[in-house]
Structure formats: C-alpha cells, structure tokens
C-alpha positions in Angstrom: -58.6 -5.7 28.9 -62.3 -5.9 29.8 -64.6 -8.3 28.0 -66.3 -5.4 26.2 -62.9 -3.9 25.0 -61.8 -7.4 23.9 -65.0 -7.9 21.9 -64.7 -4.5 20.3 -61.1 -5.3 19.3 -62.2 -8.6 17.8 -65.0 -6.8 15.9 -62.6 -4.2 14.6 -60.1 -6.8 13.5 -62.7 -8.8 11.7 -64.1 -5.7 10.0 -60.7 -4.7 8.9 -59.9 -8.1 7.5 -63.2 -8.3 5.7 -62.7 -4.8 4.3 -59.3 -5.7 3.1 -60.5 -8.9 1.5 -63.4 -7.1 -0.2 -61.0 -4.5 -1.6 -58.8 -7.3 -3.0 -61.7 -9.2 -4.6 -63.2 -6.0 -6.0 -60.1 -5.4 -8.1 -61.2 -6.0 -11.7 -59.5 -8.7 -13.8 -57.6 -7.8 -16.9 -60.5 -9.1 -19.0 -62.9 -6.9 -17.1 -60.7 -3.9 -17.6 -60.5 -4.4 -21.3 -64.3 -4.8 -21.5 -64.8 -1.5 -19.6 -62.7 0.7 -22.0 -64.5 3.1 -24.3 -63.4 4.0 -27.8 -61.9 7.2 -26.4 -59.6 4.9 -24.3 -58.6 2.8 -27.3 -54.8 3.4 -26.7 -55.1 2.2 -23.1 -57.2 -0.8 -24.2 -54.6 -1.8 -26.8 -51.8 -1.3 -24.3 -53.6 -3.5 -21.8 -54.2 -6.1 -24.5 -50.5 -6.1 -25.3 -49.7 -6.8 -21.7 -52.0 -9.7 -21.7 -50.4 -11.2 -24.8 -46.9 -10.6 -23.3 -48.0 -12.6 -20.2 -49.0 -15.4 -22.5 -45.6 -15.4 -24.2 -44.0 -15.8 -20.8 -46.3 -18.7 -20.0 -45.4 -20.4 -23.4 -41.7 -19.9 -22.7 -42.1 -21.4 -19.3 -43.9 -24.5 -20.7 -41.2 -24.8 -23.4 -38.5 -25.0 -20.7 -40.5 -27.5 -18.7 -41.0 -29.6 -21.9 -37.3 -29.7 -22.6 -36.5 -31.1 -19.2 -39.4 -33.6 -19.2 -40.0 -36.9 -20.9 -42.8 -39.1 -21.9 -46.4 -38.2 -21.0 -45.3 -35.1 -19.1 -43.4 -33.7 -22.1 -46.3 -34.5 -24.4 -48.7 -32.7 -22.0 -46.5 -29.6 -21.9 -46.2 -29.6 -25.7 -50.0 -30.0 -26.1 -50.6 -27.1 -23.7 -48.0 -25.0 -25.6 -49.7 -25.7 -28.9 -53.1 -24.8 -27.5 -51.8 -21.6 -25.9 -50.1 -20.6 -29.2 -53.3 -21.1 -31.1 -55.4 -19.1 -28.6 -52.7 -16.4 -28.5 -52.8 -16.1 -32.3 -56.5 -15.7 -32.2 -56.3 -13.0 -29.4 -53.6 -11.2 -31.4 -55.8 -11.0 -34.5 -58.6 -9.6 -32.4 -56.2 -7.1 -30.7 -55.1 -5.9 -34.1 -58.8 -5.3 -35.1 -59.3 -3.5 -31.8 -56.4 -1.2 -32.6 -58.0 -0.2 -35.9 -61.6 -0.2 -34.8 -63.8 2.8 -35.5 -66.2 4.2 -32.8 -69.1 2.5 -34.6 -67.4 -0.9 -34.5 -65.8 -0.5 -31.1 -68.2 -2.4 -28.9 -68.4 -5.5 -31.2 -64.6 -5.4 -31.8 -63.9 -5.0 -28.1 -66.2 -7.9 -27.3 -64.4 -10.1 -29.9 -61.0 -9.4 -28.2 -62.5 -9.8 -24.7 -63.9 -13.2 -25.6 -60.7 -14.3 -27.3 -58.6 -13.2 -24.3 -61.0 -15.0 -21.9 -60.5 -18.2 -23.8 -56.7 -17.6 -23.8 -56.7 -17.0 -20.1 -58.7 -20.2 -19.4 -56.3 -22.2 -21.6 -53.3 -20.9 -19.6 -54.6 -22.2 -16.3 
C-alpha cells in the first residue's frame, strides 16, 4: 500500500469512527424525548414516561437487594438512596398523571413539570 493509499485509509477510518460517535451522541435522552412531545403525541409521551418510571422501579429493587446483603454504612447508604429514589419517583409519578390528563392549553407547562421531575429522578439514580 502506498503512502497516499494508507493515509486515505486512515482518514476514512477516522471519518467513519467520528461519524459513528456523532450519531451515538446525537441520540436524544429519554428526558429530551419527553420534552419534544406535542399535545397530539400525548399517548406516546405518557408511554415514554411510564418506561422511565419502570426503570426507576428496577433500580429501587436492585438497591433493595444490595441493602439486604450489606451491613453497616454500606447498608445505610443503599437505604438512603432507595428512600430518595422512592420520593423522587413519587413526585415524577404525580407529574406523569397530570401529563396524562393535560389539556392542550396546559400541555407545555405540565410537560415541563414532568420533565423537571424526571430529570431530578434521573440525577438521583446515578
């Protein structure tokens, strides 16, 4: 392979890798998806919200299992995280129920309320 062909192959490889990375990073987060829904897409927004809540339930269950097999400060930490997640989940659930009932006039404000509650929930689950 000549120097030119090798350089062209490297450029192509780098361009492909960068394009693949950009496509992955361009994928919107769940939170961004919910914020983008219009009132006409209410069913889809609520379904996405329910998926987010279900994911939190799995995280809480996982922390519960870890707490049962832990002791001392580690157990206390898991229990504290579970309590925080449960509280944030409850708040997000209330906002999701409002979203499900929202009229077109109240849609943007209601959607913003759920989006913010979910964002806080997501941050708490990290």
